[in-house]
C-alpha positions as CSV (number, residue, x, y, z in Angstrom):
1,M,0.0,0.0,0.0
2,H,2.8,2.4,0.9
3,L,4.6,1.7,-2.4
4,A,1.4,2.2,-4.3
5,F,0.8,5.5,-2.6
6,L,4.4,6.7,-3.4
7,R,4.0,5.6,-7.0
8,D,0.6,7.5,-7.4
9,Y,2.1,10.5,-5.6
10,H,5.1,10.6,-7.8
11,E,3.0,10.4,-10.9
12,A,0.8,13.2,-9.7
13,L,3.8,15.4,-9.2
14,V,4.9,14.9,-12.7
15,I,1.4,15.3,-14.2
16,A,1.0,18.5,-12.4
17,L,4.2,19.8,-13.7
18,A,3.3,18.7,-17.3
19,R,-0.1,20.3,-17.0
20,T,1.4,23.7,-16.4
21,R,4.2,23.7,-18.9
22,P,4.4,23.2,-22.6
23,T,7.1,20.6,-22.2
24,I,9.1,18.8,-19.5
25,E,12.3,16.8,-19.4
26,R,13.8,14.5,-16.8
27,G,16.4,16.9,-15.3
28,T,13.9,19.7,-14.8
29,V,11.3,17.4,-13.3
30,A,14.0,16.0,-10.9
31,E,15.0,19.5,-9.9
32,I,11.5,20.9,-9.2
33,T,10.0,17.8,-7.6
34,S,13.1,16.7,-5.7
35,L,12.6,13.2,-7.0
36,T,15.8,11.3,-8.0
37,P,16.5,10.9,-11.7
38,Q,15.9,7.1,-11.5
39,A,12.5,7.8,-9.9
40,V,11.6,10.4,-12.6
41,S,12.7,8.0,-15.3
42,K,10.4,5.2,-13.9
43,V,7.4,7.6,-13.7
44,L,8.0,9.0,-17.2
45,T,8.1,5.4,-18.5
46,R,4.8,4.5,-16.8
47,L,3.0,7.6,-18.0
48,L,4.3,7.1,-21.5
49,D,2.9,3.5,-21.4
50,D,-0.5,4.8,-20.1
51,G,-0.5,7.4,-22.9
52,V,-0.7,10.3,-20.5
53,I,2.4,11.9,-21.8
54,A,4.1,11.6,-25.1
55,T,7.6,12.4,-26.5
56,A,8.1,15.9,-28.0
57,G,11.5,15.7,-29.5
58,V,14.9,16.4,-27.8
59,R,16.5,19.4,-26.4
60,R,20.2,19.8,-27.5
61,A,22.4,21.7,-25.0
62,A,25.7,23.3,-25.7
63,L,27.4,20.7,-23.5
64,G,26.3,17.2,-22.6
65,K,23.9,14.7,-24.2
66,P,20.6,15.7,-25.8
67,A,17.6,15.6,-23.4
68,A,14.4,13.9,-24.3
69,V,11.4,16.3,-24.0
70,Y,7.9,15.2,-23.1
71,R,4.5,16.7,-23.2
72,L,1.1,16.2,-21.5
73,V,-1.5,14.4,-23.7
74,P,-4.7,16.2,-22.6
75,E,-7.0,14.2,-24.8
76,S,-5.8,10.9,-23.1
77,R,-8.4,11.3,-20.3
78,W,-11.8,13.0,-20.0
79,A,-14.3,13.8,-17.4
80,I,-17.8,15.3,-17.5
81,G,-18.8,17.9,-14.9
82,A,-22.3,18.9,-13.9
83,H,-23.5,22.2,-12.3
84,V,-26.8,21.9,-10.6
85,T,-28.6,25.3,-10.0
86,R,-32.1,25.9,-8.7
87,R,-33.1,26.5,-12.3
88,A,-31.0,24.4,-14.7
89,L,-28.4,21.6,-15.2
90,R,-25.2,22.6,-17.0
91,L,-22.9,19.9,-18.3
92,V,-19.2,20.4,-19.6
93,L,-16.7,18.0,-21.0
94,T,-13.0,18.6,-19.9
95,D,-9.7,16.9,-20.8
96,L,-6.8,16.2,-18.5
97,A,-5.5,19.8,-18.8
98,G,-8.9,21.1,-17.5
99,T,-9.8,22.6,-20.9
100,V,-13.5,22.7,-21.6
101,H,-14.3,21.2,-24.9
102,A,-18.1,21.2,-24.8
103,S,-21.0,22.4,-22.7
104,A,-24.8,22.0,-22.7
105,T,-27.6,23.4,-20.5
106,T,-31.0,22.0,-19.7
107,A,-33.7,23.6,-17.8
108,L,-34.9,22.0,-14.6
109,P,-38.6,22.0,-13.5
110,A,-39.5,24.5,-10.7
111,D,-39.0,22.8,-7.3
112,F,-37.4,19.8,-9.0
113,T,-37.1,16.4,-7.3
114,P,-34.1,14.1,-7.2
115,D,-35.8,12.0,-9.9
116,D,-36.1,15.1,-12.1
117,L,-32.5,15.8,-11.8
118,L,-31.3,12.2,-12.3
119,G,-33.3,11.8,-15.5
120,R,-31.9,14.9,-17.1
121,L,-28.4,14.1,-15.8
122,D,-28.6,10.6,-17.3
123,S,-29.8,11.8,-20.8
124,G,-27.3,14.7,-20.9
125,V,-24.3,12.5,-19.9
126,T,-25.4,9.8,-22.4
127,A,-25.7,12.4,-25.2
128,M,-22.3,13.9,-24.4
129,I,-20.6,10.4,-24.4
130,R,-22.2,9.5,-27.7
131,E,-21.4,12.8,-29.3
132,H,-17.7,12.8,-28.3
133,R,-17.1,9.1,-28.6
134,L,-16.0,8.6,-25.1
135,D,-15.5,5.1,-23.7
136,D,-14.3,3.4,-20.5
137,D,-11.3,1.5,-21.8
138,G,-10.5,2.7,-25.3
139,P,-8.6,5.6,-26.7
140,R,-10.9,8.3,-25.2
141,P,-11.5,7.0,-21.6
142,L,-14.1,8.8,-19.5
143,I,-12.8,8.8,-15.8
144,G,-16.1,9.7,-14.2
145,V,-18.7,12.5,-13.5
146,G,-18.4,15.2,-11.1
147,I,-21.4,17.2,-9.8
148,G,-21.3,20.7,-8.2
149,M,-24.5,21.0,-6.2
150,V,-26.2,23.5,-4.1
151,G,-25.5,23.1,-0.4
152,P,-25.6,22.4,2.4
153,L,-24.2,19.0,1.7
154,D,-21.9,16.3,3.2
155,Q,-19.2,16.0,0.5
156,A,-17.4,13.0,2.2
157,T,-20.6,10.8,1.5
158,G,-22.0,12.7,-1.5
159,T,-25.2,13.4,0.5
160,V,-27.2,16.6,0.0
161,R,-28.4,17.5,3.5
162,D,-30.9,20.4,3.0
163,A,-30.2,22.4,-0.1
164,H,-31.4,25.9,0.5
165,R,-34.7,26.8,-1.5
166,L,-35.0,23.2,-2.7
167,R,-37.9,21.5,-1.0
168,H,-37.2,17.9,-1.9
169,W,-33.5,17.7,-1.0
170,H,-33.3,16.5,2.6
171,D,-30.6,13.9,3.2
172,I,-30.5,12.7,-0.5
173,P,-27.4,10.4,-1.3
174,L,-26.9,12.0,-4.6
175,A,-23.5,10.4,-5.4
176,E,-24.8,7.0,-4.7
177,L,-28.1,7.5,-6.7
178,A,-26.3,9.2,-9.7
179,G,-23.6,6.4,-9.7
180,Q,-26.3,3.8,-9.9
181,R,-28.2,5.7,-12.7
182,L,-25.1,6.4,-14.7
183,G,-23.3,3.2,-14.1
184,R,-19.9,5.0,-13.5
185,P,-18.0,6.8,-10.8
186,V,-19.7,10.0,-9.5
187,L,-18.2,12.6,-7.2
188,V,-20.4,15.3,-5.6
189,D,-19.1,18.5,-4.1
190,K,-20.5,21.8,-3.1
191,D,-20.8,24.1,-6.1
192,V,-18.5,26.8,-4.8
193,T,-15.8,24.3,-3.8
194,A,-15.8,22.8,-7.3
195,A,-15.6,26.3,-8.7
196,V,-12.5,27.4,-6.7
197,T,-10.8,24.1,-7.6
198,A,-11.2,25.1,-11.3
199,E,-9.7,28.5,-10.6
200,A,-6.7,26.9,-8.8
201,W,-6.0,24.6,-11.7
202,R,-5.7,27.6,-14.0
203,R,-3.3,29.5,-11.8
204,D,0.3,29.2,-10.5
205,A,1.5,28.2,-7.1
206,G,0.9,31.7,-5.8
207,F,-2.8,30.9,-5.7
208,R,-2.6,29.4,-2.1
209,D,-5.1,31.3,0.1
210,A,-8.1,32.4,-1.8
211,A,-11.9,32.5,-2.0
212,L,-14.3,32.3,-4.9
213,I,-17.5,34.3,-4.2
214,M,-20.5,32.9,-6.1
215,V,-23.6,34.9,-6.6
216,E,-26.2,32.7,-8.4
217,S,-29.6,32.2,-6.9
218,G,-27.8,32.6,-3.6
219,V,-24.4,33.6,-2.2
220,G,-21.6,31.2,-1.3
221,A,-17.8,31.0,-1.0
222,G,-15.5,28.4,-2.1
223,L,-12.3,28.3,0.1
224,W,-8.9,27.4,-1.1
225,L,-6.5,27.5,1.9
226,N,-2.8,26.6,2.0
227,G,-3.0,25.3,-1.5
228,A,-6.0,23.0,-1.2
229,A,-9.8,23.0,-1.0
230,H,-11.1,23.7,2.5
231,R,-14.3,21.8,3.3
232,G,-14.3,22.0,7.1
233,T,-15.1,19.3,9.7
234,H,-18.4,18.3,8.1
235,T,-17.3,19.1,4.5
236,N,-19.8,21.9,4.5
237,A,-17.6,25.0,4.6
238,G,-18.5,27.9,2.4
239,E,-22.0,29.0,3.6
240,F,-20.7,32.6,3.3
241,G,-24.1,33.9,2.3
242,H,-25.5,32.8,5.6
243,T,-23.3,34.9,7.8
244,V,-25.2,37.7,9.6
245,I,-24.4,41.3,8.7
246,Q,-27.6,43.0,10.0
247,L,-29.1,41.7,13.3
248,D,-32.6,43.1,12.6
249,G,-32.4,42.4,8.8
250,P,-34.8,40.4,6.7
251,A,-35.6,36.8,7.1
252,C,-33.4,34.3,5.3
253,A,-34.1,31.0,3.7
254,C,-31.8,29.4,6.3
255,G,-34.1,30.5,9.1
256,R,-32.0,33.3,10.5
257,R,-32.3,37.0,10.0
258,G,-30.1,39.5,8.3
259,C,-27.8,37.0,6.5
260,L,-25.6,38.5,3.8
261,E,-27.6,36.6,1.1
262,A,-31.0,38.0,2.3
263,V,-29.7,41.5,2.5
264,H,-27.9,41.4,-0.8
265,D,-31.0,40.0,-2.6
266,R,-33.0,43.0,-1.5
267,A,-30.6,45.6,-2.7
268,A,-32.0,48.4,-4.9
269,D,-29.5,48.0,-7.8
270,P,-26.4,46.1,-8.8
271,A,-24.1,48.7,-7.2
272,A,-25.9,48.5,-3.9
273,A,-25.8,44.7,-4.0
274,A,-22.0,44.7,-4.8
275,A,-21.5,47.1,-1.8
276,I,-23.2,44.7,0.5
277,L,-21.2,41.9,-0.9
278,G,-18.0,44.0,-0.5
279,V,-18.8,44.1,3.3
280,G,-19.0,40.4,3.5
281,V,-15.8,40.0,1.5
282,V,-13.9,42.4,3.9
283,N,-15.2,40.3,6.8
284,L,-13.8,37.2,5.1
285,L,-10.4,38.8,4.5
286,Q,-10.2,39.9,8.1
287,T,-11.0,36.4,9.2
288,L,-8.8,34.4,6.9
289,D,-6.2,36.8,5.5
290,L,-6.7,35.8,1.8
291,G,-4.6,36.9,-1.1
292,H,-7.1,36.4,-3.9
293,I,-10.9,37.0,-4.3
294,V,-12.5,35.6,-7.4
295,L,-16.0,36.7,-8.3
296,A,-18.3,34.3,-10.1
297,G,-21.9,33.2,-10.7
298,A,-24.4,33.9,-13.5
299,D,-26.2,36.6,-11.5
300,L,-23.0,38.4,-10.6
301,L,-21.5,38.2,-14.1
302,R,-24.4,40.0,-15.6
303,H,-23.0,43.1,-13.9
304,G,-19.4,41.7,-13.5
305,E,-17.4,44.9,-13.9
306,I,-19.6,46.8,-11.4
307,Y,-19.2,44.0,-8.8
308,R,-15.4,43.8,-9.4
309,Q,-14.9,47.6,-9.0
310,V,-17.1,48.0,-6.0
311,V,-15.7,44.9,-4.1
312,E,-12.1,46.0,-5.1
313,D,-12.9,49.5,-3.7
314,A,-14.2,48.0,-0.5
315,V,-11.0,45.8,-0.1
316,R,-8.9,48.9,-0.7
317,T,-10.7,51.2,1.7
318,Q,-12.2,49.0,4.4
319,V,-9.4,46.7,5.2
320,P,-7.0,48.2,7.8
321,R,-3.5,48.6,6.4
322,A,-4.7,47.6,2.9
323,D,-1.1,48.6,1.8
324,W,0.1,45.6,3.6
325,L,-2.9,43.3,3.7
326,T,-3.4,43.3,0.0
327,A,-5.9,41.0,-1.9
328,E,-6.3,40.7,-5.6
329,V,-9.9,41.0,-6.8
330,T,-10.8,39.3,-10.3
331,L,-13.7,38.0,-12.2
332,T,-13.5,34.2,-13.1
333,G,-11.9,33.4,-16.4
334,L,-14.3,30.5,-17.0
335,G,-17.6,32.4,-17.0
336,T,-20.6,30.3,-16.3
337,D,-18.8,27.1,-16.9
338,V,-16.6,27.4,-13.7
339,I,-18.6,25.1,-11.4
340,A,-19.2,22.4,-14.0
341,A,-15.6,22.6,-15.1
342,G,-14.4,22.4,-11.5
343,A,-16.5,19.3,-10.8
344,A,-14.9,17.6,-13.8
345,I,-11.5,18.7,-12.7
346,Q,-12.1,17.3,-9.2
347,V,-12.7,13.8,-10.8
348,L,-9.5,14.0,-12.8
349,N,-7.6,15.3,-9.8
350,L,-8.7,12.3,-7.6
351,R,-7.2,10.0,-10.2
352,Y,-4.3,12.0,-11.5
353,G,-3.6,14.7,-9.0
354,L,-2.1,15.0,-5.5
355,P,-3.9,13.1,-2.8
356,D,-7.0,14.9,-1.5
357,P,-6.4,16.3,2.1
358,V,-9.6,14.6,3.4
359,G,-8.8,11.3,1.7
360,L,-11.5,11.3,-0.9
361,R,-11.5,8.6,-3.5
362,L,-13.6,7.8,-6.6
363,P,-15.8,4.7,-6.2
């Protein structure tokens, strides 16, 4: 077991490097990962045999022997990601590099049930597999399906506990039900955690302490702390919209009063809504000392530049010593695909990435 873990860990180190660079070579991999040249050679051989990497010529130095050069083969592995909103189901297809190759959106009935979702998920995944000629063991293997779902949920078991504003979603074992319906591995995570995972894959190692703020039929935050997704003791971290900012404020769907989400939703216009969100973001920065804030969600992106400017101004003017406690504020680069792409990336990461801090594994 220990040797198998080391083998997988070493392969994940090399794949992560190949994913972020056009080409790699043995000496560079050994230097960056601290693996021995012999260990790197063994890993490269295994990945070549699996078709995950391919040779890309040689590099001829002024001195010494030519060095073999390798590249990632993104199309060697695929995953489908699903984003479940309170209104629709969005599916995307990503390769091993996390690039989105296709997307499709299907409306969900008002107050939809688990059966409603499973039926549309099954037909959508089946259509995507057929259209893109994916398979389980052939040249275009599909590793699994990831689902980014409205919370609260227990990610460790794939169980939706009590999704806010969804009446039929009390203790629903979505991962188990979807796996049985699709006949393949399924991973379920909170929508915002999937989204911040997608952002992290697209950035360099400096993206270590960050939050993705989602405004889409609700408000939530995906947390990326110390270089990994943070899910909390019960894997339900990120209920940012249900932090109270006004003690005598309006009633919220969660049962409390004055939650950020409830106050935000009653704002008079986008600028006022962004100002309310900015207050919450500053609270988050004061609590966690983050370096990056990414803004996302279909509702937010309709007024993306307004939100970015207002939240950036709040960070600059409301955080004490903002000259020192700096935080970058950006809009997501993946648009409305960010959650579905992140759900697919999580599936790929569990098979071909570094070990998950909470020990998650695909079925």
